[in-house]
Each structure stands twice: as structure tokens, then as C-alpha cells.
C-alpha positions as CSV (number, residue, x, y, z in Angstrom):
1,X,55.2,-16.8,-181.5
2,X,51.4,-16.4,-181.4
3,X,51.7,-12.7,-181.1
4,X,53.9,-12.5,-184.2
5,X,51.4,-14.7,-186.1
6,X,48.5,-12.5,-185.1
7,X,50.3,-9.4,-186.2
8,X,51.1,-11.1,-189.5
9,X,47.5,-12.1,-190.0
10,X,46.3,-8.6,-189.1
11,X,48.7,-7.1,-191.7
12,X,47.6,-9.6,-194.3
13,X,43.9,-8.8,-193.8
14,X,44.7,-5.1,-194.0
15,X,46.8,-5.6,-197.2
16,X,44.0,-7.6,-198.8
17,X,41.6,-4.7,-198.2
18,X,43.8,-2.3,-200.0
19,X,43.1,-1.8,-203.7
20,X,42.1,1.2,-205.9
21,X,42.8,3.8,-203.2
22,X,46.3,2.6,-202.6
23,X,47.1,2.3,-206.3
24,X,45.6,5.7,-207.1
25,X,47.5,7.4,-204.3
26,X,50.8,5.7,-205.1
27,X,50.5,6.5,-208.8
28,X,50.2,10.2,-208.0
29,X,53.9,10.1,-207.1
30,X,54.9,9.4,-210.7
31,X,58.3,10.5,-212.2
32,X,56.7,13.8,-213.2
33,X,55.5,14.4,-209.7
34,X,58.9,13.4,-208.3
35,X,60.5,16.1,-210.6
36,X,58.0,18.7,-209.2
37,X,58.8,17.8,-205.6
38,X,62.5,17.7,-206.2
39,X,62.4,21.1,-207.8
40,X,60.4,22.5,-204.8
41,X,63.1,21.2,-202.4
42,X,66.0,22.3,-204.5
43,X,64.6,25.8,-205.0
44,X,63.2,26.6,-201.6
45,X,64.7,24.1,-199.2
46,X,62.2,22.9,-196.6
47,X,59.9,25.8,-197.0
48,X,57.2,23.8,-198.9
49,X,57.1,20.8,-196.5
50,X,53.8,22.0,-195.1
51,X,52.1,21.4,-198.4
52,X,52.2,17.7,-197.8
53,X,50.1,18.2,-194.7
54,X,47.8,20.8,-196.3
55,X,47.0,18.8,-199.4
56,X,46.3,15.5,-197.7
57,X,42.7,16.3,-196.5
58,X,41.9,17.9,-199.9
59,X,43.1,14.8,-201.9
60,X,41.3,12.5,-199.5
61,X,38.0,14.4,-199.9
62,X,38.1,14.4,-203.7
63,X,39.3,10.8,-204.1
64,X,36.8,9.5,-201.5
65,X,34.0,11.2,-203.4
66,X,35.2,9.7,-206.7
67,X,35.4,6.2,-205.1
68,X,31.9,6.5,-203.6
69,X,30.5,7.6,-206.9
70,X,31.9,4.5,-208.6
71,X,30.6,2.2,-205.8
72,X,27.1,3.6,-205.7
73,X,26.5,4.2,-209.4
74,X,28.5,1.3,-210.8
75,X,29.7,3.6,-213.5
76,X,33.0,5.4,-214.1
77,X,33.1,9.2,-213.8
78,X,32.8,9.7,-217.6
79,X,29.7,7.5,-217.6
80,X,28.1,9.5,-214.8
81,X,29.0,12.8,-216.5
82,X,27.6,11.6,-219.8
83,X,24.3,10.7,-218.1
84,X,23.8,13.8,-216.0
85,X,25.6,16.6,-217.8
86,X,25.4,18.3,-221.2
87,X,27.4,16.4,-223.8
88,X,29.4,19.5,-224.9
89,X,30.7,19.9,-221.4
90,X,31.8,16.3,-221.4
91,X,33.5,16.6,-224.7
92,X,35.3,19.7,-223.6
93,X,36.6,17.9,-220.5
94,X,37.9,15.1,-222.8
95,X,39.5,17.6,-225.2
96,X,41.5,19.1,-222.3
97,X,42.1,16.0,-220.1
98,X,43.2,13.3,-222.7
99,X,46.1,15.3,-224.3
100,X,47.3,16.2,-220.8
101,X,47.3,12.6,-219.7
102,X,49.1,11.4,-222.9
103,X,51.7,14.1,-222.4
104,X,52.1,12.9,-218.8
105,X,52.7,9.4,-220.1
106,X,55.3,10.6,-222.5
107,X,57.2,12.5,-219.8
108,X,57.2,9.5,-217.5
109,X,58.4,7.2,-220.2
110,X,61.2,9.6,-221.0
111,X,62.1,9.9,-217.3
112,X,62.4,6.1,-216.9
113,X,64.5,5.8,-220.0
114,X,66.9,8.6,-218.9
115,X,67.3,7.2,-215.4
116,X,68.0,3.7,-216.7
117,X,70.7,5.1,-219.0
118,X,72.1,7.0,-216.0
119,X,72.3,3.8,-213.9
120,X,73.5,1.6,-216.9
121,X,75.2,3.8,-219.4
122,X,75.5,1.0,-221.9
123,X,71.7,1.0,-222.4
124,X,70.5,3.9,-224.6
125,X,67.7,5.9,-223.0
126,X,65.4,5.5,-226.0
127,X,65.9,1.7,-226.1
128,X,65.0,1.6,-222.4
129,X,61.9,3.6,-223.0
130,X,60.8,1.2,-225.8
131,X,61.4,-1.8,-223.5
132,X,59.4,-0.3,-220.6
133,X,56.5,0.7,-222.9
134,X,56.4,-2.8,-224.4
135,X,56.5,-4.5,-221.0
136,X,53.7,-2.3,-219.6
137,X,51.5,-2.8,-222.6
138,X,51.9,-6.6,-222.6
139,X,51.3,-6.8,-218.8
140,X,48.2,-4.6,-219.0
141,X,46.7,-6.6,-221.9
142,X,47.6,-10.1,-221.0
143,X,47.3,-10.2,-217.2
144,X,43.8,-10.9,-215.8
145,X,42.5,-8.2,-213.5
146,X,43.4,-9.8,-210.2
147,X,47.0,-10.5,-210.9
148,X,47.4,-7.2,-212.6
149,X,45.9,-5.3,-209.6
150,X,48.2,-7.4,-207.3
151,X,51.3,-6.4,-209.4
152,X,50.3,-2.7,-209.1
153,X,49.8,-3.1,-205.4
154,X,53.3,-4.5,-204.9
155,X,54.8,-1.8,-207.2
156,X,53.5,0.6,-204.6
157,X,56.1,-0.7,-202.3
158,X,58.8,1.0,-204.5
159,X,57.7,4.3,-203.0
160,X,59.1,3.2,-199.7
161,X,62.6,3.7,-201.1
162,X,62.0,7.4,-200.7
163,X,61.4,7.1,-197.0
164,X,64.9,5.7,-196.6
165,X,66.9,8.4,-198.4
166,X,66.7,11.1,-195.8
167,X,68.4,8.9,-193.2
168,X,71.6,9.2,-195.2
169,X,71.1,13.0,-195.3
170,X,70.6,13.6,-191.5
171,X,68.6,16.9,-191.7
172,X,68.0,19.4,-188.9
173,X,64.9,17.9,-187.4
174,X,63.9,21.0,-185.5
175,X,63.8,22.9,-188.8
176,X,62.0,20.1,-190.4
177,X,59.3,20.1,-187.7
178,X,58.9,23.9,-188.0
179,X,58.4,23.9,-191.8
180,X,56.1,20.9,-191.5
181,X,53.7,22.7,-189.1
182,X,54.1,26.4,-190.0
183,X,53.1,27.3,-193.6
184,X,55.6,29.6,-195.4
185,X,54.1,32.1,-198.0
186,X,56.2,34.1,-200.4
187,X,54.5,36.3,-202.9
188,X,57.2,35.7,-205.5
189,X,56.5,34.3,-209.0
190,X,58.8,31.3,-208.6
191,X,57.4,30.3,-205.2
192,X,53.8,30.6,-206.3
193,X,54.6,28.6,-209.5
194,X,56.0,25.8,-207.3
195,X,52.9,25.8,-205.1
196,X,50.7,25.7,-208.3
197,X,52.8,22.8,-209.6
198,X,52.4,20.9,-206.3
199,X,48.7,21.3,-206.3
200,X,48.4,20.3,-210.0
201,X,50.6,17.2,-209.4
202,X,48.7,16.0,-206.3
203,X,45.1,16.8,-207.4
204,X,45.2,15.6,-211.0
205,X,42.1,15.0,-213.1
206,X,43.3,11.6,-214.4
207,X,43.1,10.3,-210.8
208,X,39.4,11.1,-210.6
209,X,38.6,9.0,-213.7
210,X,40.8,6.1,-212.7
211,X,39.6,6.0,-209.1
212,X,36.0,5.9,-210.0
213,X,36.3,3.2,-212.7
214,X,38.6,1.0,-210.6
215,X,36.1,1.0,-207.7
216,X,33.5,-0.4,-210.2
217,X,35.9,-3.1,-211.3
218,X,37.0,-3.9,-207.7
219,X,33.4,-4.3,-206.4
220,X,32.6,-6.5,-209.4
221,X,35.6,-8.6,-208.7
222,X,35.0,-9.0,-205.0
223,X,31.3,-9.2,-204.6
224,X,28.4,-10.9,-206.3
225,X,25.7,-8.6,-204.7
226,X,24.9,-5.2,-206.1
227,X,24.0,-3.9,-202.6
228,X,26.0,-1.0,-201.2
229,X,26.5,-1.3,-197.5
230,X,28.3,0.6,-194.8
231,X,31.0,-2.1,-194.6
232,X,31.8,-1.6,-198.3
233,X,32.0,2.1,-197.9
234,X,34.1,1.8,-194.7
235,X,36.6,-0.5,-196.5
236,X,36.8,1.9,-199.4
237,X,37.5,4.8,-197.1
238,X,40.3,2.9,-195.3
239,X,41.8,2.1,-198.7
240,X,41.6,5.7,-199.9
241,X,42.9,7.1,-196.5
242,X,46.0,4.9,-196.7
243,X,46.6,5.6,-200.4
244,X,46.5,9.3,-200.0
245,X,48.5,9.2,-196.8
246,X,51.2,7.3,-198.7
247,X,51.4,9.7,-201.6
248,X,51.7,12.7,-199.3
249,X,54.3,10.9,-197.1
250,X,56.4,10.2,-200.1
251,X,56.3,13.7,-201.6
252,X,57.1,15.0,-198.1
253,X,60.2,12.9,-198.0
254,X,61.3,13.8,-201.5
255,X,61.1,17.5,-200.6
256,X,62.9,16.7,-197.3
257,X,65.7,15.0,-199.2
258,X,66.3,17.6,-201.9
259,X,65.6,20.5,-199.6
260,X,68.2,19.2,-197.1
261,X,70.9,18.2,-199.6
262,X,70.6,20.3,-202.8
263,X,69.3,23.6,-201.5
264,X,72.1,24.3,-199.0
265,X,74.7,23.6,-201.7
266,X,73.1,26.2,-204.0
267,X,71.9,23.5,-206.5
268,X,68.6,25.1,-207.4
269,X,68.4,24.4,-211.1
270,X,66.6,20.9,-211.0
271,X,64.2,20.3,-213.8
272,X,64.0,16.5,-214.1
273,X,64.3,13.5,-211.9
274,X,67.5,12.8,-213.8
275,X,69.0,16.1,-212.7
276,X,67.9,15.4,-209.1
277,X,69.5,11.9,-209.0
278,X,72.8,13.1,-210.5
279,X,72.9,16.1,-208.0
280,X,72.3,13.8,-205.0
281,X,75.1,11.4,-205.9
282,X,78.1,13.4,-204.7
283,X,76.3,15.0,-201.8
284,X,74.2,12.2,-200.3
285,X,76.2,9.2,-201.4
286,X,75.9,6.2,-203.7
287,X,73.1,4.5,-201.7
288,X,70.8,7.6,-201.8
289,X,71.6,8.0,-205.5
290,X,70.6,4.4,-206.3
291,X,67.5,4.4,-204.1
292,X,66.2,7.7,-205.7
293,X,66.8,6.5,-209.2
294,X,65.3,3.0,-208.7
295,X,62.3,4.7,-207.1
296,X,61.7,6.6,-210.4
297,X,61.6,3.3,-212.4
298,X,59.3,1.7,-209.9
299,X,56.8,4.6,-209.7
300,X,56.9,4.9,-213.5
301,X,55.9,1.2,-213.9
302,X,53.0,1.9,-211.5
303,X,51.8,5.2,-212.8
304,X,51.9,4.7,-216.6
305,X,49.3,1.9,-216.6
306,X,47.1,4.2,-214.4
307,X,47.5,7.1,-216.8
308,X,46.8,4.9,-219.9
309,X,43.9,3.2,-218.2
310,X,42.3,6.5,-217.3
311,X,42.3,7.4,-221.0
312,X,40.8,4.0,-222.0
313,X,38.0,4.4,-219.4
314,X,37.2,7.9,-220.6
315,X,36.8,6.8,-224.3
316,X,35.1,3.5,-223.5
317,X,32.5,5.2,-221.3
318,X,32.0,8.1,-223.7
319,X,31.3,5.9,-226.8
320,X,29.7,2.9,-225.0
321,X,32.4,0.4,-225.7
322,X,33.1,-2.7,-223.6
323,X,35.6,-1.8,-221.0
324,X,37.5,-3.1,-218.1
325,X,40.8,-4.6,-217.1
326,X,38.8,-7.7,-216.0
327,X,38.0,-8.4,-219.7
328,X,40.2,-10.2,-222.2
329,X,41.6,-8.0,-225.0
330,X,39.3,-9.6,-227.6
331,X,36.3,-8.8,-225.4
332,X,37.2,-5.0,-225.1
333,X,39.2,-4.3,-228.3
334,X,38.5,-0.6,-228.3
335,X,39.4,-0.2,-224.6
336,X,42.8,-1.9,-225.1
337,X,43.4,-0.2,-228.4
338,X,43.1,3.2,-226.8
339,X,45.5,2.1,-224.1
340,X,48.1,0.9,-226.7
341,X,47.7,4.1,-228.6
342,X,48.2,6.2,-225.5
343,X,51.4,4.4,-224.7
344,X,52.6,4.7,-228.3
345,X,51.9,8.4,-228.5
346,X,53.7,8.9,-225.2
347,X,56.7,7.0,-226.5
348,X,56.7,9.0,-229.8
349,X,57.3,12.2,-227.8
350,X,60.8,10.8,-227.0
351,X,61.6,10.4,-230.8
352,X,59.9,13.7,-231.7
353,X,62.5,15.5,-229.6
354,X,59.8,17.1,-227.3
355,X,61.4,18.3,-224.1
356,X,59.9,16.7,-221.0
357,X,60.0,20.1,-219.3
358,X,57.9,21.7,-222.1
359,X,55.6,18.7,-222.1
360,X,55.0,18.9,-218.4
361,X,54.3,22.6,-218.6
362,X,51.6,22.0,-221.3
363,X,50.2,19.2,-219.2
364,X,50.0,21.4,-216.2
365,X,48.1,24.1,-218.1
366,X,45.6,21.5,-219.4
367,X,45.2,19.9,-216.0
368,X,44.9,23.4,-214.4
369,X,42.0,24.3,-216.7
370,X,40.1,21.0,-216.2
371,X,40.6,20.3,-212.5
372,X,38.4,23.0,-211.1
373,X,35.5,22.1,-213.4
374,X,35.8,18.4,-212.7
375,X,36.0,19.0,-208.9
376,X,32.8,21.1,-209.2
377,X,31.1,18.2,-211.0
378,X,32.3,15.6,-208.5
379,X,30.9,17.8,-205.7
380,X,27.6,18.3,-207.5
381,X,27.2,14.5,-208.2
382,X,28.2,13.6,-204.6
383,X,25.6,15.9,-203.2
384,X,22.8,14.7,-205.5
385,X,20.6,12.4,-203.5
386,X,18.9,11.1,-206.7
387,X,22.2,9.7,-207.8
388,X,23.9,8.9,-204.4
389,X,20.9,8.2,-202.2
390,X,21.8,7.9,-198.6
391,X,25.5,7.9,-199.5
392,X,25.5,11.6,-200.5
393,X,28.2,13.9,-199.1
394,X,28.4,14.8,-195.4
395,X,29.6,18.2,-194.1
396,X,33.3,17.2,-193.9
397,X,33.4,16.0,-197.5
398,X,31.8,19.3,-198.7
399,X,34.1,21.4,-196.6
400,X,37.4,19.9,-197.8
401,X,36.0,19.3,-201.3
402,X,35.0,23.0,-201.4
403,X,38.4,24.0,-200.2
404,X,40.0,22.0,-203.0
405,X,37.8,23.6,-205.5
406,X,38.7,27.1,-204.3
407,X,42.4,26.4,-204.2
408,X,42.5,24.7,-207.7
409,X,40.5,27.6,-209.1
410,X,43.0,30.0,-207.6
411,X,45.9,27.9,-208.9
412,X,44.3,27.9,-212.4
413,X,44.1,31.7,-212.2
414,X,47.7,32.1,-211.1
415,X,48.8,29.7,-213.9
416,X,46.9,31.7,-216.6
417,X,48.4,34.9,-215.2
418,X,51.9,33.6,-215.5
419,X,51.3,32.5,-219.1
420,X,49.8,35.9,-220.1
421,X,52.3,38.0,-218.1
């Protein structure tokens, strides 16, 4: 009895320490990301499983740097860029990043509406989209920071649904292990496009902005002192470690599911999460179908506030507005107005007849252009001892951050090549 109680207390302590890192990592597996991973599995089977292992240290390095910047400077990433970089460069980042984030919001809203209609045909997809948008806006505006952050943390548990699905599929585990540990490279346009899509989905600029700003809010909510100590940095790293591990684990299992079920049956033409769920139903069974679909709704409820919040932080820090989810709506009207506008514009994409596939392609292009530049800035800030003091980067952060920069630059080049050719 005592042992069980101790284990329970240990888990509770660990759970309380989790925050921005967990939410950031989990939000990366949004409906748009699920569509990308499903497409990878359907098109190439298990051949891309290794990317979950390869991207983990890269994501970890970048998000840890962003979190450390927020803790040390007590500013969001936009505020730090505004202070230490030329304004035209900042405005250029906003010009490319904000439309991509809004498009991402729209694609996620559409996915949630489509999946709801699929599960409950009597509910029109557009009505479901309006409902989810309204609920998310009200929750974001009306809930105080601590309850709101707690809701987001528990929504992260919806990702665990994807860890269950493969057990109904029963894949060949020797093949799974091989493709997990041995990278597969194919110099084919479709395969390279999928790799670029996975990189763009896992290392997305909106995560950089959100992570940095949320660390500022989290420290403000948890501590009265402004001192940065090793304990605070260690807790942040544990949080980021777990959050990034979770996102990679989930995208690994999504590729495992679709690669084990859809690919062998020749069902390679998967473009949306709606397509993936429908294709899984006759092959993997009713339980897998429901778990996959409900996971889409849960991850959308988690990711959309993160996306909209990132836009709000960007504008508030750029123009010096009051900001923060810890403030009432009347204390930060501009901040919440931008959030509402982002959600409204995303919802309008559904009524404008914009295809989620076309929207995600445009978002991928914009993310691809901005990600290398932002990573370079994050690396520069993290190595600047005038800004970071004794908490500047160590060799491992620079090694993996540099690798992320090289890969994202290469991915941007490949993406531009595909567009031109």
C-alpha cells in the first residue's frame, strides 16, 4: 500500500512539473501533422519510422533553447528579436510566419469538423467547425491561466490514443525494429517530399514563439523571484525532454499504424486525417477507427489555442501591447482580439472553399522559408553571453541546433526546387 502511494506521489510531483514543454510538444501532433504522418505511412510503409528517432534530438535542442531564452530574458522570442535584430528582419519573419500559422489553424479546424461529421453524420462538418472554434475562443478568453494550462495538459493525454491503435494491427516487429534503427533513403521526388513534410511538421516556427512566451508566463505564475537558478533550468529541461519525446512517440505510432495497415493494402492516396480514418475502419477494425478519429479532435482542441496564442504573442510583443494568458481579456484587449481574429480567419477558410491540402502546402512553403532563419536567430541569441549570461549554449545544444539548421535549410531548398520544377 505504501509503495503504491509513493509511486502515486512521485507521478503527481512529476506531472506538476510538466508545463510548456509538454503542451508545446503535444501540440506539434496536430491534425495537420497527423495527416502528414499518415501520408508517410500509407505511401512508404514503415520506411520513414527512423525519422521519429532522428528528429527527436533536433526538436529537443531547438525547443530547449527557446525555453531557456524565455526564462533568462523574461521576454518572448518576438520581444528578443525586436530588441537585438534589425526591425525589417523581424517584420519579414512576421510576414511569413503569421499567414502560415493562420492557415494551419484553418486546416486543423476543417479536420476536426470533417472527423466529427464522419463519426456523427447528423452533424454537418461546418457546424462542428463553428462549435469547436467558439468553445476554444471562450475557453481561451475566460479561463484564468492556471486552469487553462491545466486543461491543455490533460488534453495532451488524448495523444495516448495513438499508442493503442497498433495493438489492433499486430505489425511485424522485426521489420518495425529494422526501419526504426536503419534509415532508409530514396532519391525520389515523392519520398523526399514526405521527408521535407515531416521536418516542416515537427520543427515548426510557431512552436518557437509559443514555447518562449509560455516559459515567461509559467515562471511568472510559479515563482515570485526573478532569479534564474539551475533547478529552474533543470525542471524546464525535464519538461521539454518529455514533451518532445511524447510528440515523436506519437508520430512514430501513427506511421506504424498507417504503414502496417494501409500500405500493404495498396491504399497510398491519403491526403487528410479523414481519409486515413475511413481507410483504417475496414482494415483495422471499429476500435482503431474510433481511437484514431477521437485523437484528431483531442489534438485539435490542444493545438489550435497554441497556434492562435503564438500569433497573439507575436503581435503583442511587436507592438508593445499588454499580453499574456494570465491577464483578463479587458487587461490585454489587443492580445485577445488577435487570437479571436486568428480563429475567425481560420474558420472562414472552411466557408471560402479553400482545400485543406492546398492550405497545408502553402503553410509548408511559408514555414520552410522562415524556419531556417529563425533557427539561426535562436542559435545566435542562445550563444550570446550578453543576453544569456552563464546560461548560454553548451556544445551539445550547438551541435544538434546546428544540425537542425542545416537540415531545415536543405529542406527549404528541396521545397523550392519542387515548386520551381
